[in-house]
C-alpha positions as MATLAB code, in Angstrom:
seq = 'MEDDKRIEKTAYVLKAVAHPLRIKIIQMLHENKELNVSTIYKNLNAEQSLISHHLINMRDKGILEIRRSGKNIYYFLVDSSVSDIIECIYRSKMLTAA';
ca = [
      38.111    7.014   70.156;
      40.810    9.318   71.523;
      42.410    6.349   73.324;
      42.603    4.473   70.025;
      44.589    7.323   68.464;
      46.976    7.437   71.416;
      47.473    3.674   71.273;
      48.187    3.835   67.536;
      50.676    6.674   68.052;
      52.354    4.724   70.860;
      52.729    1.664   68.611;
      54.073    3.907   65.843;
      56.802    5.320   68.111;
      57.725    1.907   69.513;
      58.049    0.464   66.001;
      60.202    3.436   64.995;
      62.770    2.696   67.711;
      62.553   -1.105   67.621;
      66.060   -1.738   66.295;
      69.296   -2.232   68.263;
      71.161    0.540   66.408;
      68.290    2.965   66.886;
      68.202    2.226   70.598;
      71.963    2.832   70.794;
      71.587    6.109   68.908;
      68.830    7.236   71.263;
      70.972    6.374   74.282;
      73.915    8.310   72.840;
      71.752   11.337   72.143;
      70.228   11.168   75.602;
      73.704   11.197   77.166;
      75.205   13.837   74.852;
      72.163   16.026   74.037;
      73.195   16.302   70.361;
      75.696   14.648   68.035;
      76.650   14.773   64.385;
      76.508   11.748   62.078;
      80.292   11.250   62.069;
      80.463   10.998   65.845;
      77.549    8.568   65.945;
      78.819    6.165   63.287;
      82.377    6.199   64.655;
      81.173    5.431   68.195;
      78.902    2.644   66.951;
      81.501    1.261   64.548;
      78.925    1.124   61.753;
      78.705    2.349   58.174;
      77.824    6.016   57.810;
      75.121    5.229   55.248;
      73.433    2.797   57.658;
      73.493    5.292   60.536;
      72.222    8.050   58.250;
      69.344    5.800   57.183;
      68.332    5.210   60.806;
      68.681    8.886   61.702;
      66.546   10.003   58.757;
      63.921    7.378   59.578;
      63.671    8.493   63.206;
      63.604   12.142   62.139;
      60.795   11.447   59.668;
      58.837    9.819   62.484;
      59.262   12.784   64.809;
      61.683   11.202   67.285;
      64.740   13.251   66.288;
      65.301   16.764   65.022;
      68.334   18.519   63.574;
      70.323   21.663   64.125;
      72.567   22.949   61.343;
      75.879   24.601   62.107;
      77.830   25.419   58.958;
      78.306   22.152   57.075;
      77.513   20.044   60.137;
      74.124   18.621   61.023;
      73.544   17.770   64.668;
      70.806   15.377   65.740;
      68.961   15.571   69.036;
      65.945   13.940   70.683;
      62.666   15.803   70.316;
      61.442   14.390   73.621;
      63.472   12.571   76.269;
      60.514   10.328   77.101;
      61.652    7.935   74.345;
      64.907    7.295   76.200;
      62.946    7.042   79.463;
      60.835    4.255   77.928;
      63.966    2.382   76.845;
      65.438    2.758   80.331;
      62.202    1.492   81.849;
      62.365   -1.634   79.666;
      66.018   -2.139   80.672;
      64.990   -2.180   84.324;
      62.007   -4.447   83.753;
      61.797   -8.071   84.783;
      61.189   -9.018   81.153;
      64.882   -8.632   80.389;
      66.216  -10.120   83.613;
      64.029  -13.224   83.339;
      65.578  -14.361   80.039;
];
């Protein structure tokens, strides 16, 4: 039964990051530790509202957290294992075989 809960949680996390912009955001946060929304949307050349939507979604799902500093909100990864999983997939034969 405990394995079933872990499998469901794993699927939940994978679904939460299964979008190209979300993967890019996770990579950026892994490299920079924390970033504000403006920096993220400018670096990704995307609409601020779209990036904010993705950030809020990943925060709601426990992947990201925030730190407030004055008027700025900085996002950071709760656990670096999410970026490790993405890196593992990058190195896998699944991507090189295509």
